[in-house]
ROBATOR-112487 format. One line per 10 residues: number of its first residue (from 1); their letters; for each residue x, y, z of N, C-alpha, C. Coordinates in steps of 0.2 Angstrom, whole numbers. Layout:
N
NUM) A) X/Y/Z/X/Y/Z/X/Y/Z | ... .
END
This chain:
116
1) XXXXXXXXXX) 191/-149/154/197/-150/151/198/-157/147 | 201/-157/141/201/-163/137/209/-165/136 | 210/-171/136/217/-173/134/217/-178/128 | 221/-177/123/221/-181/117/228/-184/116 | 229/-190/115/235/-193/115/235/-198/108 | 240/-196/104/240/-199/97/245/-205/98 | 244/-210/93/249/-215/93/249/-218/86 | 254/-222/84/253/-226/78/257/-223/72 | 261/-218/73/265/-215/67/271/-219/66 | 275/-218/61/281/-222/59/283/-221/52 .
11) XXXXXXXXXX) 288/-225/50/291/-225/44/287/-230/39 | 285/-228/34/282/-233/29/284/-231/22 | 284/-237/18/286/-236/11/280/-233/7 | 281/-230/1/276/-227/-3/271/-233/-5 | 265/-232/-5/260/-237/-6/258/-241/0 | 261/-240/6/260/-244/12/254/-241/16 | 253/-244/22/247/-241/26/249/-240/33 | 246/-236/36/247/-235/44/240/-233/47 | 239/-235/53/233/-233/56/235/-229/63 | 233/-222/63/234/-218/69/228/-219/73 .
21) XXXXXXXXXX) 230/-218/80/224/-218/85/225/-212/89 | 219/-210/92/219/-204/96/214/-205/102 | 217/-206/108/213/-208/114/211/-201/117 | 205/-200/119/203/-194/122/200/-196/129 | 202/-191/133/199/-192/140/198/-185/143 | 194/-185/148/191/-179/151/184/-177/149 | 183/-171/149/176/-168/147/174/-169/140 | 174/-175/137/174/-175/130/166/-174/128 | 162/-174/132/155/-172/130/154/-165/127 | 159/-161/128/159/-154/125/161/-154/118 .
31) XXXXXXXXXX) 164/-159/116/167/-160/109/162/-162/104 | 161/-158/99/156/-159/93/159/-163/87 | 165/-162/87/169/-166/81/176/-167/83 | 179/-172/79/186/-174/80/189/-173/73 | 195/-171/73/199/-171/67/206/-173/67 | 209/-174/61/216/-175/60/219/-170/56 | 224/-167/58/227/-162/55/234/-165/53 | 237/-162/47/244/-164/45/248/-157/44 | 254/-158/47/259/-152/46/265/-155/43 | 266/-153/36/272/-155/32/277/-151/34 .
41) XXXXXXXXXX) 283/-153/33/289/-149/35/289/-142/31 | 290/-137/35/290/-130/32/283/-128/30 | 277/-131/31/271/-129/29/266/-128/35 | 260/-125/33/255/-124/38/252/-131/40 | 249/-131/46/245/-136/48/238/-136/44 | 236/-142/41/230/-142/37/226/-148/40 | 219/-147/39/214/-152/41/214/-157/36 | 214/-163/37/214/-169/32/208/-173/33 | 205/-174/39/199/-178/40/195/-175/46 | 189/-176/46/184/-174/51/179/-179/52 .
51) XXXXXXXXXX) 177/-180/59/171/-184/60/167/-181/65 | 161/-180/64/156/-177/69/153/-181/74 | 150/-179/79/147/-183/84/141/-187/81 | 139/-185/75/134/-189/71/137/-193/66 | 143/-194/67/147/-199/62/147/-196/55 | 146/-190/54/147/-187/47/155/-186/46 | 157/-188/40/164/-187/39/165/-183/33 | 171/-180/33/173/-176/27/181/-176/27 | 184/-176/21/191/-176/20/193/-171/15 | 200/-170/16/203/-165/11/204/-169/5 .
61) XXXXXXXXXX) 204/-165/-1/204/-168/-8/210/-173/-9 | 215/-171/-6/221/-174/-7/221/-181/-4 | 217/-183/1/217/-189/4/211/-193/3 | 206/-190/0/199/-193/-2/200/-200/-5 | 197/-205/-3/198/-212/-6/204/-216/-3 | 208/-213/0/214/-216/3/214/-217/11 | 211/-211/14/211/-211/21/204/-212/24 | 203/-215/29/197/-216/32/197/-214/40 | 193/-210/42/192/-208/49/186/-211/52 | 187/-214/58/182/-217/62/183/-216/69 .
71) XXXXXXXXXX) 178/-218/73/178/-217/80/175/-223/84 | 177/-225/89/175/-230/94/173/-226/100 | 166/-225/101/164/-222/107/164/-226/113 | 165/-232/113/166/-236/119/172/-235/123 | 177/-233/119/184/-232/122/186/-225/120 | 182/-220/118/184/-213/116/190/-213/112 | 190/-216/107/196/-216/102/194/-215/95 | 198/-211/92/197/-209/85/203/-212/81 | 201/-215/75/206/-218/71/207/-214/64 | 213/-215/61/214/-213/54/218/-218/51 .
81) XXXXXXXXXX) 214/-222/47/217/-227/43/219/-224/36 | 226/-225/35/229/-222/29/232/-227/25 | 229/-227/19/231/-232/14/234/-229/8 | 238/-233/4/241/-230/-2/245/-224/-1 | 249/-224/4/252/-218/6/257/-216/1 | 258/-209/1/262/-206/-4/268/-202/0 | 273/-200/-3/278/-196/0/275/-189/3 | 270/-186/-1/268/-180/1/263/-181/7 | 262/-187/10/258/-188/16/263/-187/22 | 269/-186/21/274/-186/26/272/-179/30 .
91) XXXXXXXXXX) 273/-180/37/272/-174/41/270/-176/48 | 269/-172/53/267/-173/59/259/-173/59 | 256/-178/62/249/-178/62/246/-177/69 | 241/-172/69/239/-170/76/231/-172/76 | 229/-174/82/222/-175/83/220/-169/86 | 213/-167/85/211/-161/88/203/-162/89 | 201/-159/94/194/-159/96/191/-152/95 | 185/-152/92/181/-146/91/176/-144/96 | 177/-139/99/172/-136/104/170/-129/102 | 164/-128/100/162/-122/97/165/-116/100 .
101) XXXXXXXXXX) 168/-111/97/168/-111/89/175/-112/86 | 179/-116/90/185/-117/87/188/-124/88 | 193/-126/85/197/-132/86/201/-131/93 | 198/-133/98/201/-131/105/206/-135/108 | 206/-142/107/210/-147/110/215/-150/105 | 221/-151/107/226/-154/103/230/-159/106 | 232/-164/102/237/-169/105/244/-167/104 | 249/-171/105/256/-169/105/258/-170/98 | 255/-174/94/257/-175/87/261/-182/86 | 260/-185/80/264/-191/79/267/-191/72 .
111) XXXXXX) 273/-193/71/277/-192/65/275/-197/60 | 273/-196/54/272/-201/49/277/-199/43 | 281/-204/41/286/-203/36/285/-208/31 | 284/-206/25/283/-210/19/289/-209/14 | 293/-215/14/299/-214/11/302/-221/9 | 305/-222/3/307/-229/1/315/-229/4 .
END
């Protein structure tokens, strides 16, 4: 079993920055990729950034060039650095762990609100 705990959300003005953290514990050797999902109000949860165990990254088009996903294997933490935030980035951000063949593990979510 794997536990994921997110932190770092909050209220920020348009153009501002936030860094989200996801601390993983448990049987993390079974996870081949980590991702950040976003669920905007009234919308489906969507994948915004992925990092694999080989440190390959991929991003949704809407956040490319503004968000950066990274990982620190020493303390089993994944980060999402979010810059140049826009109102449409508002939502609950979830950390997720991929264990083939699905995104199996989920954190509780952290709220990000971008508003002036």
